[in-house]
C-alpha positions as a printed Julia matrix, in Angstrom:
259×3 Matrix{Float64}:
  52.11  -44.34  -38.46
  48.67  -45.94  -38.66
  48.99  -47.07  -35.04
  49.79  -43.45  -34.01
  46.6   -42.1   -35.64
  44.6   -44.88  -34.07
  45.67  -43.87  -30.55
  45.0   -40.17  -31.28
  41.45  -40.97  -32.48
  40.82  -43.14  -29.44
  41.97  -40.33  -27.12
  39.6   -37.8   -28.76
  36.69  -40.23  -28.56
  37.12  -40.64  -24.81
  37.76  -36.95  -24.07
  34.89  -35.3   -25.98
  31.93  -36.92  -24.15
  33.52  -36.03  -20.81
  33.92  -32.41  -21.89
  30.36  -32.09  -23.25
  28.89  -33.76  -20.16
  30.81  -31.42  -17.84
  29.73  -28.31  -19.78
  26.06  -29.41  -19.71
  26.22  -29.94  -15.95
  27.69  -26.46  -15.5
  24.81  -24.89  -17.48
  22.06  -26.59  -15.45
  20.1   -23.84  -13.58
  20.69  -23.84   -9.85
  17.08  -22.65   -9.32
  15.81  -26.17   -9.94
  17.28  -27.28   -6.61
  15.47  -24.58   -4.61
  12.05  -24.67   -6.27
   9.23  -25.55   -3.8
   8.14  -29.14   -4.25
   4.67  -28.87   -2.68
   1.98  -26.23   -2.05
   2.26  -24.18    1.11
  -1.28  -25.28    2.01
  -2.17  -28.92    1.51
  -5.71  -29.92    0.49
  -7.58  -31.22    3.51
  -8.85  -34.73    3.22
 -12.3   -35.4     1.85
 -13.31  -38.99    1.13
 -14.28  -39.11   -2.56
 -16.7   -41.97   -3.18
 -16.1   -44.4    -6.03
 -17.61  -43.25   -9.32
 -17.23  -39.53   -8.59
 -14.74  -37.23  -10.28
 -11.87  -36.33   -7.94
  -9.73  -34.25  -10.33
 -10.3   -31.58  -12.95
  -9.15  -32.53  -16.41
  -8.32  -29.04  -17.64
  -6.09  -26.25  -16.25
  -7.47  -23.0   -14.89
  -7.27  -19.87  -17.0
  -5.4   -17.06  -15.26
  -5.9   -13.46  -16.37
  -3.71  -10.58  -15.21
  -4.87   -6.96  -15.02
  -4.15   -4.73  -17.97
  -0.75   -3.03  -17.66
   0.2    -5.32  -14.76
   3.77   -4.99  -13.5
   5.98   -7.27  -11.42
   6.71   -4.3    -9.17
   3.24   -4.73   -7.6
   1.27   -7.55   -6.02
  -2.4    -7.86   -6.91
  -5.39   -9.34   -5.07
  -6.87  -12.49   -6.56
 -10.48  -13.28   -7.49
 -11.36  -16.95   -8.05
 -14.34  -17.57  -10.35
 -16.23  -20.83   -9.75
 -18.71  -22.46  -12.15
 -22.39  -23.2   -11.63
 -24.33  -26.26  -12.76
 -24.08  -26.25  -16.55
 -22.35  -22.86  -16.63
 -18.6   -22.38  -16.87
 -16.78  -19.9   -14.66
 -15.62  -18.03  -17.76
 -19.22  -16.92  -18.36
 -19.22  -14.95  -15.08
 -15.77  -13.53  -15.75
 -16.96  -12.28  -19.15
 -20.21  -10.92  -17.7
 -18.48   -8.84  -15.03
 -15.65   -7.46  -17.15
 -17.72   -4.33  -17.8
 -17.15   -3.18  -14.2
 -13.48   -4.18  -13.87
 -12.34   -0.66  -14.74
 -14.24    0.65  -11.68
 -12.37   -1.69   -9.31
  -8.81   -2.03   -8.0
  -6.88   -4.26  -10.45
  -6.88   -7.97   -9.59
  -5.7   -11.31  -10.94
  -8.49  -13.67  -12.03
  -8.39  -17.45  -11.63
 -11.09  -18.86  -13.92
 -11.61  -22.48  -12.95
 -12.4   -25.01  -15.7
 -15.38  -27.29  -16.29
 -18.96  -26.59  -15.21
 -20.57  -28.38  -12.3
 -23.11  -31.09  -13.17
 -26.3   -32.48  -11.69
 -24.25  -35.42  -10.41
 -22.63  -32.94   -7.99
 -25.98  -32.28   -6.29
 -25.87  -35.43   -4.15
 -23.98  -35.39   -0.86
 -21.16  -37.56   -2.23
 -21.1   -35.63   -5.5
 -20.81  -32.3    -3.7
 -17.92  -33.55   -1.57
 -16.11  -34.68   -4.73
 -16.76  -31.33   -6.44
 -15.47  -29.39   -3.45
 -12.34  -31.54   -3.32
 -11.47  -31.25   -7.0
 -11.93  -27.47   -7.13
 -10.01  -26.79   -3.93
  -7.09  -28.9    -5.17
  -6.9   -26.92   -8.39
  -7.32  -23.5    -6.72
  -4.66  -24.16   -4.06
  -2.22  -25.25   -6.78
  -3.04  -22.11   -8.84
  -2.45  -19.86   -5.83
   0.86  -21.56   -5.06
   2.01  -20.95   -8.63
   1.08  -17.26   -8.4
   2.83  -17.02   -5.04
   6.05  -18.42   -6.54
   5.81  -15.88   -9.36
   5.67  -13.11   -6.76
   2.75  -11.27   -8.38
  -0.18  -12.15   -6.1
  -1.2   -10.57   -2.82
  -2.12  -13.86   -1.17
  -3.52  -12.05    1.87
  -6.41  -10.91   -0.36
  -7.96  -13.88   -2.17
 -11.68  -13.67   -2.91
 -14.01  -16.4    -4.17
 -16.96  -15.68   -6.45
 -19.63  -18.34   -6.92
 -23.3   -18.52   -7.87
 -25.68  -21.43   -7.21
 -23.52  -24.58   -7.07
 -20.49  -22.29   -7.27
 -21.83  -20.39   -4.27
 -22.29  -23.64   -2.36
 -18.69  -24.7    -3.15
 -17.42  -21.21   -2.32
 -19.09  -21.33    1.09
 -17.47  -24.71    1.76
 -14.02  -23.42    0.77
 -14.04  -20.29    2.94
 -14.93  -22.52    5.9
 -12.27  -25.11    5.09
  -9.51  -22.57    4.4
 -10.12  -19.31    6.29
  -6.34  -18.8     6.3
  -6.33  -18.79    2.47
  -9.52  -17.0     1.41
 -10.04  -13.49    2.75
 -13.64  -13.25    1.59
 -16.31  -14.4    -0.83
 -19.17  -13.18   -3.0
 -21.8   -15.93   -2.8
 -25.01  -15.81   -4.81
 -28.02  -18.12   -4.62
 -26.41  -20.44   -2.06
 -28.19  -22.44    0.62
 -24.92  -22.53    2.65
 -25.48  -26.18    3.51
 -21.83  -27.09    4.17
 -20.93  -27.11    7.85
 -17.33  -27.23    9.08
 -16.9   -27.56   12.85
 -15.57  -24.35   14.41
 -15.41  -22.56   11.06
 -17.5   -19.51   11.95
 -15.29  -18.78   14.96
 -12.26  -19.04   12.64
 -13.86  -16.65   10.14
 -14.28  -14.16   12.97
 -10.76  -14.57   14.38
  -9.28  -14.31   10.86
 -11.34  -11.13   10.21
 -12.88  -12.55    7.04
 -15.72  -10.8     5.2
 -18.61  -12.23    3.2
 -21.02  -10.76    0.66
 -24.27  -12.64   -0.04
 -26.78  -12.08   -2.86
 -30.18  -13.77   -3.07
 -33.19  -13.35   -5.35
 -36.32  -11.89   -3.79
 -38.32  -14.89   -5.04
 -35.73  -17.59   -4.31
 -36.78  -21.09   -3.24
 -37.71  -21.5     0.41
 -34.99  -24.07    1.18
 -32.25  -21.75   -0.09
 -33.67  -18.8     1.84
 -34.04  -20.72    5.1
 -30.53  -22.17    4.81
 -28.97  -18.77    4.19
 -31.03  -17.06    6.92
 -29.78  -19.6     9.48
 -26.19  -18.95    8.38
 -26.62  -15.17    8.53
 -27.98  -15.47   12.06
 -24.95  -17.53   13.14
 -22.55  -15.1    11.45
 -24.22  -12.13   13.11
 -24.1   -13.73   16.55
 -20.39  -14.43   16.1
 -19.6   -10.94   14.82
 -18.39  -11.98   11.34
 -18.48   -9.04    8.92
 -20.97   -9.57    6.06
 -23.44   -7.85    3.78
 -26.63   -9.29    2.36
 -28.29   -7.97   -0.8
 -31.6    -8.98   -2.4
 -32.09   -8.7    -6.14
 -35.38   -9.02   -8.11
 -36.17  -12.5    -9.38
 -35.93  -16.11   -8.26
 -32.62  -17.97   -8.75
 -30.73  -15.07  -10.36
 -27.01  -14.36  -10.47
 -25.6   -11.15   -8.99
 -25.69   -8.22  -11.39
 -22.41   -6.6   -12.49
 -23.24   -3.72  -10.14
 -23.61   -6.09   -7.18
 -20.4    -7.89   -8.13
 -18.55   -4.55   -8.11
 -20.11   -3.61   -4.77
 -19.07   -6.97   -3.33
 -15.45   -6.68   -4.52
 -15.23   -3.14   -3.14
 -16.61   -4.24    0.23
 -14.24   -7.2     0.49
 -11.14   -5.22   -0.51
 -11.81   -2.08    1.53
């Protein structure tokens, strides 16, 4: 009798793990096998010098419009930081005019730029780390099916404007336009202005009336090249020296870029 119970217990011991393992395998979601493994657009190579930060340590904050629904796709506005100022500061500043604009998804990038980013090598590293994060954020929104990825706008002031100008040149197929304030537009990507024209991209520039001469001369040279190539842009002057776009100018820029 004891031997009979022993064999019954042994049979149960062998059968149960097989049953549990089979049931677990059947419950595993099939979606995992079809999920995209890499962004649709890969970051383009920039050589990041030793000692410079190549990655952002924090995730972006993503804000959806009030009463957003999955039945619609929304344009995207990417907020970049300035030196010593986080992107969230600009997002908070401009919220007062959001109700006047078509609803959009906001990507609020983390971490302010620093004075270390002012050097040539530092700026290349800053451009690389922000573009990596933004492309990953856009891919996530694309997979969620809520973003109109044909309408992605960058906002940046000062260092953020410089990075924004670099990104629209590097990825004209990704960014449909940009609001760029206080930028010297120093980044130069070969053939980029022709690509901005052929992609029908639009740009909105804001500069203080008393801005530094090097920023003014850099932007004026860029505006001349854009005009000669037929790229659509607007240029607004605002009182002061190195001053960020007002909420009214931000709203005007978004309206121009989305119209």
